[in-house]
C-alpha positions in Angstrom: 49.8 31.0 75.3 53.6 31.6 74.9 55.1 32.9 71.7 56.6 29.5 70.9 53.3 27.8 71.7 51.7 30.3 69.2 54.2 29.1 66.6 53.5 25.5 67.2 49.7 26.2 66.9 50.3 27.9 63.6 52.3 24.8 62.3 49.6 22.5 63.5 46.8 24.4 61.8 48.6 24.4 58.5 49.7 20.8 58.8 46.1 19.7 59.4 44.9 21.6 56.3 47.5 20.2 54.0 47.7 16.7 55.5 51.4 16.9 56.5 52.7 13.6 57.8 53.1 13.1 61.6 56.9 12.4 61.0 57.4 15.8 59.3 55.4 17.6 62.0 57.5 16.0 64.7 60.8 17.1 63.0 59.7 20.6 62.1 58.2 21.3 65.6 61.6 20.9 67.3 64.9 22.8 67.3 68.2 21.3 66.1 70.3 23.3 68.6 69.6 25.7 71.5 72.5 27.7 72.8 72.5 29.6 76.1 75.6 31.7 77.0 76.8 33.9 79.7 78.3 37.3 78.6 80.5 38.9 81.3 81.3 42.6 80.8 83.5 44.9 82.8 81.4 48.0 83.2 82.7 51.6 83.2 82.6 51.7 87.0 84.9 48.7 87.3 82.1 46.2 88.3 81.4 43.1 86.2 77.9 42.3 85.0 77.0 39.0 83.4 74.3 39.2 80.7 72.3 36.2 79.6 72.4 35.4 75.8 70.8 32.9 73.5 71.2 31.6 69.9 68.5 29.2 68.7 69.0 27.2 65.5 65.6 25.7 64.4 66.2 24.0 61.1 68.9 23.7 58.4 67.1 21.3 55.9 67.2 24.0 53.2 70.5 25.7 54.1 72.4 27.5 56.9 70.5 29.0 59.8 69.6 32.7 59.3 68.1 35.2 61.7 68.6 38.3 63.7 70.1 39.2 67.1 68.1 41.4 69.4 69.2 43.3 72.5 66.2 43.9 74.7 65.2 43.5 78.3 62.3 41.3 77.5 64.3 38.7 75.5 63.6 35.2 76.7 64.2 31.7 75.5 60.6 31.1 74.4 60.7 34.2 72.3 64.0 33.3 70.6 62.7 29.8 69.9 59.6 31.1 68.3 61.4 33.7 66.2 63.9 31.1 65.0 61.1 28.8 63.9 59.4 31.7 62.1 62.7 32.4 60.3 62.7 28.8 59.0 59.2 29.3 57.6 60.0 32.8 56.3 63.0 31.6 54.2 61.0 28.6 52.9 58.0 30.9 52.0 60.2 33.0 49.6 62.2 30.0 48.5 65.7 31.1 49.5 68.2 28.3 50.5 68.4 29.2 54.2 67.0 27.8 57.5 66.0 29.6 60.7 67.9 30.9 63.6 67.6 33.7 66.1 69.6 35.2 69.0 69.4 37.7 71.7 70.7 39.2 74.9 68.6 40.2 77.9 69.7 43.8 78.3 68.5 47.4 78.1 71.2 48.5 75.7 70.1 52.1 76.0 71.6 52.1 79.5 75.0 51.0 78.3 77.8 53.3 77.3 79.2 52.9 73.8 82.3 51.1 75.2 80.1 48.8 77.3 77.9 48.0 74.3 80.9 47.1 72.2 82.4 45.0 74.9 79.2 43.1 75.4 78.7 42.5 71.7 82.2 41.2 71.2 81.9 38.9 74.2 78.7 37.5 72.9 80.3 37.0 69.5 83.2 35.1 71.1 80.7 32.8 72.9 78.7 31.9 69.8 81.7 31.8 67.3 81.9 28.0 67.3 78.3 27.8 66.1 78.1 30.5 63.5 79.6 31.2 60.0 78.7 31.8 56.4 78.0 28.1 55.8 76.5 27.4 59.3 74.5 30.3 60.8 74.4 33.9 59.6 73.1 36.4 62.2 71.7 39.8 61.3 70.3 43.0 63.0 67.0 42.9 64.9 65.5 45.0 67.7 68.1 47.5 69.1 70.9 46.1 67.0 72.3 47.7 63.8 75.1 47.8 61.2 77.6 48.9 63.8 76.9 45.9 66.0 77.1 43.6 63.0 80.5 45.1 62.2 81.8 44.3 65.7 80.6 40.7 65.4 82.2 40.3 62.0 85.4 41.8 63.2 85.6 39.7 66.4 84.7 36.5 64.5 87.4 37.3 61.8 90.0 37.8 64.6 89.2 34.4 66.1 89.2 32.7 62.7 92.4 34.5 61.6 90.9 35.6 58.3 88.5 38.2 57.0 85.0 36.6 57.1 82.6 39.4 56.3 79.8 36.9 55.4 79.4 35.7 59.0 76.7 38.3 59.4 74.5 40.4 57.2 73.0 43.9 57.7 76.5 45.4 57.7 77.5 48.8 56.6 78.4 49.2 52.9 82.1 49.8 53.9 82.1 46.3 55.4 80.5 44.4 52.6 76.9 45.3 53.2 74.3 45.2 50.4 72.8 48.2 48.6 69.1 48.3 49.3 69.2 46.5 52.7 67.9 49.5 54.6 64.6 49.5 52.7 64.4 45.8 51.9 61.8 44.8 54.5 59.4 47.6 53.7 60.0 47.3 49.9 59.2 43.6 50.1 56.1 44.3 52.1 55.1 47.0 49.5 55.5 44.5 46.6 53.2 42.1 48.4 50.6 44.7 49.3 50.5 46.0 45.7 49.9 42.4 44.4 47.1 41.9 47.0 45.4 45.2 45.9 45.9 44.3 42.2 44.3 40.9 42.7 41.3 42.5 44.4 41.0 45.2 41.8 41.7 48.0 44.3 43.6 51.1 43.2 46.1 52.4 45.9 45.3 56.1 45.4 43.6 57.5 48.4 43.7 54.4 50.6 44.1 55.4 54.3 47.0 53.8 56.0 48.0 53.7 59.7 51.4 52.5 60.7 52.3 51.2 64.2 56.0 51.3 64.7 58.1 54.0 63.1 61.5 52.4 63.0 63.4 51.5 59.9 60.7 49.2 58.4 57.7 51.3 59.5 59.0 54.6 58.4 60.0 53.4 54.9 56.7 51.6 54.5 54.9 54.8 55.3 57.1 56.6 52.8 56.5 54.1 50.0 52.8 54.0 50.7 52.6 57.8 50.4 54.6 57.7 47.2 52.1 55.1 45.8 49.3 57.7 46.3 48.0 56.4 49.6 47.1 58.7 52.5 49.1 57.8 55.7 46.8 59.2 58.4 48.7 58.0 61.5 52.1 56.7 62.6 53.5 55.8 66.0 56.7 54.8 67.8 57.2 53.1 71.2 55.9 56.1 73.1 53.0 57.6 71.1 52.0 58.7 67.7 50.4 61.4 65.6 47.1 61.4 63.6 45.9 63.7 60.8 42.7 62.9 59.0 44.0 64.7 55.8 47.2 62.7 55.8 50.7 63.1 57.1 53.7 64.4 55.2 56.0 61.4 55.8 59.4 63.0 55.0 58.5 65.7 57.5 57.6 63.1 60.2 60.9 61.2 59.4 62.9 64.4 59.8 61.0 65.4 62.9 61.6 62.0 64.5 65.3 62.2 63.7 65.5 65.7 65.2 63.2 65.4 68.2 63.4 61.7 69.0 59.6 61.2 69.2 56.9 60.9 66.6 54.4 62.5 69.0 56.4 65.8 68.9 55.8 66.1 65.1 52.4 67.7 65.5 52.8 70.1 62.5 53.5 67.2 60.1 50.2 67.1 58.3 50.0 67.6 54.5 50.5 71.4 53.9 51.5 71.9 57.5 48.2 70.9 58.9 48.1 70.3 62.7 48.1 66.7 64.0 46.7 65.2 67.2 48.6 62.9 69.5 47.3 59.3 69.6 48.5 56.3 71.7 49.5 53.0 70.2 46.2 51.5 71.5 44.2 54.3 69.8 46.1 53.8 66.5 45.2 50.2 66.4 41.5 51.1 66.5 41.6 53.9 63.9 39.2 53.7 60.9 41.5 53.0 58.0 41.9 50.8 54.9 45.3 49.3 55.8 46.9 48.8 59.3 50.6 48.2 59.1 52.0 46.5 62.2 55.8 47.1 62.3 56.5 47.3 66.1 56.8 44.2 68.3 54.9 40.9 68.7 51.6 40.5 70.4 50.1 43.9 69.6 46.7 42.7 68.3 45.4 40.2 70.9 42.1 38.6 72.0 41.5 41.6 74.2 41.7 44.3 71.5 41.1 42.5 68.1 37.4 43.4 68.0 38.4 47.1 68.2 40.2 46.9 64.9 38.5 48.9 62.2 41.0 48.5 59.4 39.9 46.7 56.2 43.1 44.6 56.2 46.4 44.2 58.1 50.0 43.9 56.9 52.5 42.4 59.4 55.9 44.0 59.0 56.8 43.0 62.5 57.2 39.4 63.7 54.2 38.0 65.4 52.2 41.2 66.0 48.8 39.3 65.8 48.2 36.4 68.2 46.4 33.2 67.1 43.4 34.1 69.2 43.2 37.5 67.5 43.6 35.8 64.1 40.4 33.9 64.8 38.5 37.1 65.8 39.8 39.0 62.7 38.9 36.0 60.5 35.3 36.2 61.8 35.3 39.9 61.2 36.4 39.4 57.6 39.7 41.3 58.1 42.5 39.7 56.0 46.0 39.6 57.5 49.0 39.3 55.2 51.3 37.4 57.6 54.8 38.3 58.8 56.5 35.3 57.2 55.5 36.7 53.8 55.1 40.4 54.4 58.5 41.1 56.0 60.5 38.5 54.1 62.1 41.2 51.9 64.6 41.8 54.7 65.9 38.2 54.9 65.8 38.0 51.1 68.2 40.9 50.7 70.2 39.5 53.6 70.6 36.4 51.4 71.7 38.7 48.5 74.3 40.2 50.9 75.6 36.7 51.8 75.9 35.8 48.1 77.7 39.0 47.3 80.2 38.5 50.2 80.9 34.9 49.1 81.5 36.0 45.5 83.3 39.2 46.5 81.2 40.9 43.8 78.7 43.6 44.7 75.4 44.7 43.0 73.9 48.1 42.5 70.7 49.1 44.4 68.8 48.8 41.1 70.1 45.2 40.7 69.0 44.4 44.2 65.5 45.7 43.7 65.3 44.0 40.3 66.1 40.7 42.0 63.8 41.2 45.1 60.5 42.0 43.3 60.0 38.7 41.4 60.8 36.7 44.5 58.2 38.5 46.6 55.6 38.4 43.7 56.1 34.6 43.2 55.8 34.0 47.0 52.5 36.0 47.0 51.1 34.1 44.0 51.9 30.7 45.7 50.2 31.8 48.9 47.2 33.3 47.2 46.8 30.0 45.3 47.0 28.1 48.6 44.4 30.4 50.2 41.9 29.7 47.4 42.7 25.9 47.3 42.3 25.3 51.0 39.8 28.1 51.7 42.0 29.3 54.6 43.6 32.5 55.9 46.7 33.9 54.3 48.7 32.9 57.3 47.7 29.3 57.0 48.4 29.5 53.3 51.9 30.8 53.9 52.7 28.1 56.4 51.4 25.5 53.9 53.8 26.9 51.3 56.7 26.8 53.7 55.9 23.4 55.2 55.6 21.8 51.7 59.1 22.9 50.8 60.5 21.8 54.1 58.8 18.4 53.9 60.3 17.9 50.4 63.8 18.7 51.8 63.2 16.3 54.7 62.2 13.6 52.3 65.2 14.0 50.0 67.8 14.7 52.6 66.8 12.3 55.4 64.4 9.9 53.7 61.6 10.9 56.2 58.1 11.2 54.8 
């Protein structure tokens, strides 16, 4: 099953549970626009390479499209379609007035020189400029894109428009109108949801054992916040391998070691009190005996083939689509709750929305103000989903889709008269 077919299956499941009309299902299962572009770049050796790029705009019933741009060799149209639909659901889950979009270029950006990377980014920005903007579609960073790349897109777009339009993208550097708190937003939002989940179950965080797959921005900060809450982070991994220490890792030491050495697996002295760690693969990390498994790498990590090996008591999805629908069914049968991506990682898009608001107002908030605004949004979203889960006796993923689809169906009724 493709990633987009997975998404449609998730929509169908939730629609069946809540009794969503056939008309609404039909509209919400399709994209409003799919853009495919060629991105020619003159390389440093004088040759020209043409990269394939996409921008998918799923739904704008609740506001402008919103979603990241990824630079990755495995980008394909089906993936971008799925991720844009998830963004629609994610924005609706937390109740922010945005729709869903996603973009990407098929490229191994690590093999490009800085000049080639900038040239490709600007060429892509020119290709999609007619279809993006603060009131139309607002891209953001995703896999292998960052604040610098967003800066190039905003600069190129502003040149074409003949005015300074910082709000065309979010995830920018502070010097270009970025928001305080954006770097920790995804993990902080996930932490708020996790703490509400534990509170509802009457479980104290102190001493809970946590394993984190994916030690990029979201995963590393999630590990840091978990440790600060009194949890014991026993394993972390990046795209190569990871480290495990039964007595717990010192996360600031791992973060510093990763920055210095480039690989988590080289941080074998990062245990609490300098304890030695053992190297684990990503496959082994997924099967560790722990209380909380945080998935913050890529999609399709827990599948039909390996779901039965999961020993975690619950899973938190900070990545998009890390658990397949087939794995969902297996985990459900095992009694392993999954807090889904469209809720757990929605702190990132929520603070991106804050950044857009600040750009439009040309008035900027402190980090404390950003955090004060983020928490109640995430807590309310959790409460809505928890209520749905109890009402429909379903998984948290199904409950989250129900919450999103209900808001989207209301917008469809009032905007288009379709019920």
